[in-house]
C-alpha positions as CSV (number, residue, x, y, z in Angstrom):
1,X,-30.3,37.9,-174.9
2,X,-30.7,38.0,-178.6
3,X,-29.7,41.0,-180.4
4,X,-33.3,41.8,-181.1
5,X,-33.9,41.5,-177.1
6,X,-30.8,43.7,-176.8
7,X,-32.0,46.3,-179.2
8,X,-35.4,46.7,-177.4
9,X,-33.9,46.7,-173.8
10,X,-31.3,49.9,-175.3
11,X,-34.5,51.5,-176.6
12,X,-36.3,51.1,-173.2
13,X,-33.5,52.3,-171.5
14,X,-33.4,55.3,-173.4
15,X,-36.6,56.2,-173.2
16,X,-37.0,55.6,-169.3
17,X,-33.9,56.8,-168.4
18,X,-32.0,58.7,-171.3
19,X,-34.8,61.1,-172.4
20,X,-33.5,60.7,-175.8
21,X,-30.9,59.4,-178.1
22,X,-27.9,61.5,-178.8
23,X,-27.9,62.3,-182.3
24,X,-26.2,59.8,-184.9
25,X,-23.0,62.1,-185.3
26,X,-22.4,62.3,-181.3
27,X,-23.2,58.5,-181.0
28,X,-20.6,58.0,-184.1
29,X,-18.0,59.8,-182.0
30,X,-18.7,57.9,-178.9
31,X,-18.4,54.7,-180.4
32,X,-14.9,55.9,-181.6
33,X,-14.2,56.9,-178.4
34,X,-15.3,53.6,-176.7
35,X,-13.4,51.7,-179.4
36,X,-10.1,53.9,-178.2
37,X,-10.6,52.6,-174.8
38,X,-10.6,49.0,-175.7
39,X,-7.4,49.7,-177.8
40,X,-5.6,50.8,-174.9
41,X,-6.4,48.0,-172.6
42,X,-5.3,45.6,-175.3
43,X,-2.4,47.5,-176.4
44,X,-1.4,47.3,-172.5
45,X,-2.6,43.5,-171.9
46,X,-1.4,42.0,-175.1
47,X,0.9,45.0,-176.8
48,X,4.3,46.1,-175.6
49,X,3.0,49.2,-173.4
50,X,2.9,49.2,-169.8
51,X,0.0,50.0,-167.6
52,X,-0.3,53.4,-166.2
53,X,-2.0,53.5,-162.6
54,X,-5.3,55.0,-164.5
55,X,-5.4,52.0,-166.6
56,X,-5.2,49.3,-164.1
57,X,-8.9,48.8,-163.3
58,X,-10.2,49.3,-166.6
59,X,-12.4,46.0,-167.6
60,X,-12.2,44.9,-171.0
61,X,-15.6,43.3,-171.1
62,X,-16.9,46.5,-170.0
63,X,-15.3,48.4,-172.3
64,X,-16.9,46.1,-175.0
65,X,-20.0,46.2,-173.8
66,X,-19.8,50.2,-174.1
67,X,-19.3,49.6,-177.7
68,X,-22.0,47.1,-178.1
69,X,-24.3,49.7,-176.5
70,X,-23.5,52.6,-178.6
71,X,-23.7,50.1,-181.6
72,X,-27.2,49.4,-180.8
73,X,-28.1,53.0,-180.4
74,X,-26.9,53.8,-183.8
75,X,-28.5,51.0,-185.2
76,X,-32.0,52.0,-183.3
77,X,-31.6,55.3,-184.3
78,X,-31.4,54.3,-188.3
79,X,-33.8,51.8,-188.2
80,X,-31.2,48.6,-188.6
81,X,-32.3,45.3,-187.4
82,X,-29.1,44.2,-186.1
83,X,-30.4,40.3,-186.4
84,X,-30.9,40.5,-190.0
85,X,-27.9,42.5,-190.6
86,X,-25.7,40.3,-188.6
87,X,-27.3,37.0,-190.3
88,X,-26.7,38.5,-193.8
89,X,-23.1,39.8,-192.9
90,X,-22.3,35.9,-192.0
91,X,-23.8,35.0,-195.2
92,X,-21.7,37.2,-197.2
93,X,-18.4,36.0,-195.4
94,X,-19.2,32.6,-195.7
95,X,-20.0,33.2,-199.3
96,X,-16.9,35.2,-200.0
97,X,-14.3,33.4,-197.9
98,X,-15.4,29.8,-197.7
99,X,-11.9,28.9,-198.9
100,X,-9.8,31.9,-198.6
101,X,-8.3,31.3,-195.0
102,X,-7.9,27.9,-195.7
103,X,-5.7,28.6,-198.6
104,X,-3.8,31.6,-197.0
105,X,0.1,30.4,-195.9
106,X,-0.1,33.2,-193.3
107,X,-2.5,31.3,-191.4
108,X,-0.8,27.7,-191.2
109,X,-1.2,26.3,-187.8
110,X,2.1,27.4,-185.4
111,X,2.5,23.7,-185.0
112,X,3.1,20.4,-186.9
113,X,1.3,17.2,-186.2
114,X,4.6,16.2,-184.3
115,X,4.1,19.1,-181.9
116,X,7.2,21.1,-183.7
117,X,6.8,24.7,-184.6
118,X,6.3,25.2,-188.3
119,X,9.2,27.5,-189.7
120,X,7.4,29.8,-192.3
């Protein structure tokens, strides 16, 4: 599914099942809430926090999809074509950061050519 198709699918779902879009402020708060839910899973999966019983059945992919859903709602509401916006953003990043990350010593490979860990 392309971004354009996703924007259309969300719009059709809202019109069929959702009655109308929540207003932009409500969707912004919902987006923040969904990002927090993803952060909670990541903190427990990859960070140092342990899972609570209520966290165990959370699905990281589903939380990411929730974030995408609300972001698409906001794009639809504000007349943003995400395909065009993403293309322009990639061009900006490529132009701005073409050499930046390659020249960042903090991003050096963790292992040298012999397979030994680099000591930075």
